[in-house]
N, C-alpha and C positions, 0 to 999 in steps of 0.2 A: 837275659839282657833285652831291654826294650830299645829297638833301633830308633834313633832320632834323626832329624834333618841334619844335625851337625855331623853325625857319622857318615851320612851319604855325601855331604860336602867334602869331607876329608877323603872320600873315595872318588872324587872327581866330578860330582854333580854340582850344578850351579843353582842358586836360589831362583825360585820361580815355579810355574805350573808343573814343569817336568819333575821337579824335586818332590812336589806333593804327590803326584801320581806314583812315582817310584817308591815313596815311603809307604803308601797304601799297599803296594804290591809285595814288598819285602816283609811287611808285617803279616800280611795274609799268608805268605809262604813260610813264615816263621824262620827266616834266614838269619844266620849269624856266623861269625868267624870266617873260615875259608870259603864257605858256601856263599856268604854275603859278598865277600871280596870278588869271588868268581862271577857272581850275578852282576855286580856293578861293572866289572870289566867288560862283560858282554853287552850291557844294556845302557851304559851311560851315553848321553848324546855327545856329539863332537863339540869341542870347546867353541864358545862363541867368538866370533871375529871382533877384534878391537881396532881402534884407529891405528894406522900405520905411520911410520916416518914418511912424510910426503915425498914421492919421487920427483925428480926434477921435471920441469915443464918448460916449453919453449915460448919465449915472449917475442912476438913480432909487432911490437908496439913501442913507440917512443913519444916523449913529451916535447912539444914544440913551444908551449906557453904555460902560464900558471894554471889555467883551467885543465889542461891536459896532464900536468904533473899530478894534480889531485885525482884525476880519473885513473891514471896509471897506478897510483898508490892504492886506490880502492880495489882495482882489478887484481893487483897482486895480493892484497890482504884476503880477498875472498877465495882466490885460487889456492893460496897457501893452506887454508882450512879445508877447502873442497878436496884437494889432493890427498888428504889424510884418510879419505874413504877407502876401506881396505880392498875393494875390488879394482881400484884404478891403477893402471900401469904407466900411463903417459898422458901428456896434455900439451895443448898449444893455444896461444892467445893471438888473435888476429888484429890488424890495425884499427878495426871498427869496434873493438871491445869496449864494453861499459858494464858496470855492475848493475844487478837487478835483484831485489829481495834482500833477505838477511845475509850477513856474512857467512860464507860457506856455500852459498847458492852459486851454481855455475853461471858465469856472466854471459851476457850476449856477446857473440863474437869469439866464443871459445869452443874447443873440441877436446873431449877426453876419451881415452880408451879403457874399457872395463873388461875384465876377464870373466867370461861365462856369466855375465850379469846384465840385465836390462833395467835401467834407472828411469822410470817415467818422469820424474822431476827434472831430468837433464835434457829432455826434449821439449818440455813445457806443455801447457794446455793447447797451444796453437800448433798441434802436431802437423808436420809436413807443410808448414808454411813454405811457399814455393813461388817460382816465377816462370811464366811461359811467354815465349815470343812467337808471333806469326809475322813472317815477311811476305809482303804482297808483290806480285810482278808489276802491277800498275794500279795504284790507288791513290786518291787524294787524301792527305792527312786529316783535313777537316771532316771529310765524309766518313772516314773511319772513326774519328772521335765522336761525331754525332751518332753514328751507328751503335758504338759500344755504350754510349750514354743511354740509348733507348732500350738496349737488351739486358744490361746488367742491373744489379740490385745491391746497394750499399745500405748499411745500417743494421739494426738488430733484427732477429727473427728470419723467417724464410719468405718464400714467394706465396702469394695468394693462390687459392685453388683456381684453376683455369689459366694460370700464368706460369705454370711449373714446367721444367724440363723433365724428360722421362729418364729415370734411372734404369740402367741395364738390369734385366731380370736375373741374369746369371750372377751379377754382383750383389744384388739384393738377397738372393738365395744364399750366397756365400756369407753375407753378414748374418743371416739367420742361423747358419750352421756353426758360427763361431761363439765360443762361450762368453766372450766379452761383448761382441757386437750385437748379439740377439736381444739385448736390452730394448724395451719398447720405445723409450725416449730416443735412443740412438737410431732405431729404424725409422721413426717418424721424421727425425731431423735429416736423415739421409735423403729422404724424398723431398722435404720442404726446402732444404737449404741448397740443393743443387742449383747452380747458376747464381749464387750470391757471393759477395766479397767481404762482408763484415764492415769493420771500421778501423780506427787507429791509423797505422801507416800503410794499410793496404790501398792499392791504386789500380787504375787503368791508365796507361801512358801510351801516347802515340808520338812517334818521332820518325826521323829519316836516317837511314844507314849512311854513315860517312863514306864507307867503301863502295857501296852500290847505288846510292841515290834512291833506294826503294823505301816505301813507307812500311813501318813496323808497328804492330800492336804488342804491348807488353802488359801483362797482368800480374799482380802480386797479392796473394791471399793464401789461406791455409784450408784446413779441413772442417772449419766452422763447427756446427753443433755435434756432428758425429765424432770429430776428433776431441772436442772438449769432454764429451761423455766418456770416451775411451780413457782419456787422461784421468778422469775422476775415479773410474773403476780400477785403473792400473795403480794409482797411488794408494787406493784402499788395499789392494792385494799386496803391494810392496811393503806397506806398513806392518802387515801380519808377519811377513818374512823378516822384516827388520827386527822385530821383537824376538823372533825365534832364533835368528842367526847371529845377531850382533849386539854389542854393547858400545854406547857412546856415539853411534852414527846419527847424524842429523836427520830429522824426518824428511826433509826435502831431498835427501840423498839415499833414501831407501831403495832397495832393488828387488827384482824377481829373479831367482836363479834361472838362467836361460834353458837349462836342461830339465827343469821341472815341467810337469804337465801344464801348470799355469804359465810358465815362461814360454813354452812352445805355442800355446794358444795366444799369448800376448804378441809374440813375434808375428804370428800369422795375421792377427788383427791389425798390426802396423802395416803389413803389406797390402791388406784390403783397404785401409784408410788411404794409403798411397794411391791406389787405383782410383778411389773415389775422388780424391783431390785433383788428380790429373784430369778426370772426367769433368770435374767442376770447371777447371780452367777451359778445357776444350769446348764445353757447351757455350760459354760466353764468346770465345773466339769464333766458333763456327757460326753462331747466330749473327755476329757482326759481319762476318764474311758474306753470308747470304744476303744480308740487308744492303751491303755495298756492291754486291754482284762482282766481287773482286776475285782474282785468281791467286791462290796461295803458292808461293815459291818454296817455303820451308816453315816448319813449325817444330819447336823443341822446348824443353823445360828442364828445370832442376829444383830440388828442394833444399832447404837449409835449416829446418827444425826437425831433425829426424835421427834415426839410429841406423847405422850401416854396419855390415858384418864382414869380417874376414876370419874364417875358422872359428875359434872360440873367443875372439876379441870383438867387442861391440863398441863402435865409435859413435859417441853421442855428440851431435853437432847442435849447439844452441846458437843459431844464427851464424853458421859457417857453411860455405858452399863447397860441396865435394868436387874435386877435380880428378880423383882417381877413378878411371873408367871401370876398374874391377868392382867398384861399389855401386855402379850405376847400370842397371840392366837395359836401359833404353836411351842412352845418351848418344849424341853424335860427336861427342868430344868437346863441344863448345859450351861453356857455362855462362851464366847471366849474373851480373852484379849491378844492381841499381844504386844510385847515390842519393839524389834528391830530385824534385820535380823540375829544377832549373838546370840540371846537369845531365850529361849523356848517360845512358845505360851502357855499361861496358860488357862486351863479349870477350871472354878470355879462354885461354887454354893453359894447361900446366901439367907437370909431372910430380908424383909424390916424392918427397924428400924428408930429411930429418927435421927441417924447420917447419914444414907445413902439415906433416902427418897426412897428406892427401887432401888438404882443404885450402880454401882461399876465403877472403872476407865475403860477407853476404850483402854489404851495403856500406853506409857511411857511419852509422852509430851515432851516439850522443855523448856530449860532455855534461849536459845538465838534464834534470828531469823536466817533464812538460810544464809543471807549475813554476819551476825555477826559470825556465825560458820565458814564460809569460811575464813574470815579474821583471825580468831583465829588459823588457821592451819599454819600460818607463811610461812616459806620457804620450807616446805615439799611439794613435788610434789604430784599431784593427784594419780599417779601410786604408790608412796610410801605409801600414806595414805590408798589407796584401799587394797594393799597387806597386810598391817599390820592389818587392821580391819576386813578382811574377811578370814584370814588364816584358812585353813582347811575346808572352805565352798565352795560350788559351787554357786557363786553369779553372776548373769547376769543382764545386762541392755539392755532392748529390743531395744533401739535406737543405741546401740553400744558405747554410751558415758557415762562415769561414772558420777554420780551425788553425789558429796561428801556431800551434805546437807542431804542425806538420809542414810549415813553410821552410824554405831552405836554411834559414838561420838557426833553426832548431837542431840541426845536425852538425856533426863535425865538418870542417872544411873538406870538400871533395878532393881538393888538390893535395891535402895532407895524406889522406887515405891512399890516393893513387901513388904518391911519392914513396910511401912506406911499402906498398905492394911491390914496387920496383926495387926498392932498396933491399928488401928481404927476399927478393926473387921468388915471390909467391905465385905470380902468374904472368903470362905473356898476353898482351893486348892483341885481339884479333880484329875488332871493329868497335865503333861507337855509334849508338843510336841517338842522334842529336834531337833534343826535345822540341816538339811542336805544342803539345798540351797534355793535360792529364785530368783525371777525375778521382776525387777521394770522397769519403763519407762526409767529412766536415763535422761540425759540432751539432750532431743530431739530438743530443740530450737537451740542448737549449729549448727546444720546442716539445720535449717529451711530456706526455700528459701528467706524469707524477710531479714534474718540475712546475708545470703551470698551476697545479693544485696547491703545491707548497707555497708558491709565490702569492696565490690568492689568499691562503690562510694567513700568511705573514702580513699582507696588506690589510686584511680585516682586523687582525690584532693591533696593528699600528693605529688604525682609525679609533679603536676603542680606547687606547691609552692616551690619545691626543686630547 
């Protein structure tokens, strides 16, 4: 009898590369009958995991208007598909939730718990996006804002040679020893991007503590180039495991088994990226502190695009702030929730419960995309919108160009998010940092060389056709 792939499928093998290799082996060994059945029993791979009946997840989000109703519906639609991923055991949606990406992608403002699995797509490319606060004993808000404006860097790329901060040699050596982080592009970015904040919704914010009357500096950004590089390599590794271990799982929900050699190396890489990101914040804060000659009363931080571990459960927070101190090795118990540039930054405390899974919102979230928000401004000019929404504040854009998609109206109403945090008992308010001013990247692409060249080519073609 000539053994065929159909015979092996009947004995429990699945179509694919493993089936082809098994077929070659049994033919070479000339197996059949009971010997073939015994070999198949000993050598067939474990059945591939398939989509599961989605476990229930907690929704800490309500619709107060038509726009929010649409947002809630889209969040639930994507969560219903996401939770079918066979590794997931629980999930929760925060009041700042909003969908991003294709249906089945973890939304911003959500957290899910996976058993023995790390999903790179569920912490996103902006790994360890986080917030740091420095409270000064006696400092002028304008002086602090001027200082951080001088020492920080927004926009693409890293710092020029001669203007860089020094990365810890121990941390750099640890990067080189990690199977993921030893990549040359990641190592170079780790040096060049230290002390940079990127673009989008990242910011440097200065305000005054409502409780203490002290000036506070708040920064928001992630792991920049090193994190983006790790994400890319992690997704590549997870895709190999997805094909090997599962059927029907969406690419964005692929995972690396946490107890595999790759899983252990990836988990270690995440911890090193966490250290780098904290150092990135600290470099900016310390440089601003030295420039203002201010005295620091307290400095603390927390991340919200990350993976947190309890035993064999891995909590993936895509824009959700951890409040469970067991997940935070260096917390003082107070967590940071920014809303928008015209609203206070909230300092909160809380305890894990069934509703929050140990997390709170990370910010205000959006009901509309950036482009939809721009369209909704109608005939109002950029200057008019900026003046109206930043009245009384010292708001600056590092590139010199206003980004209207980062103004307060681009976000969910802060009052709504705060009310739902209270309604669902997600957090207790400790303090508010009242806004004085802030810095963001702004629309740096407006003056980007590639855009200027494209505009010049368009103008030249227009002249020819006239």
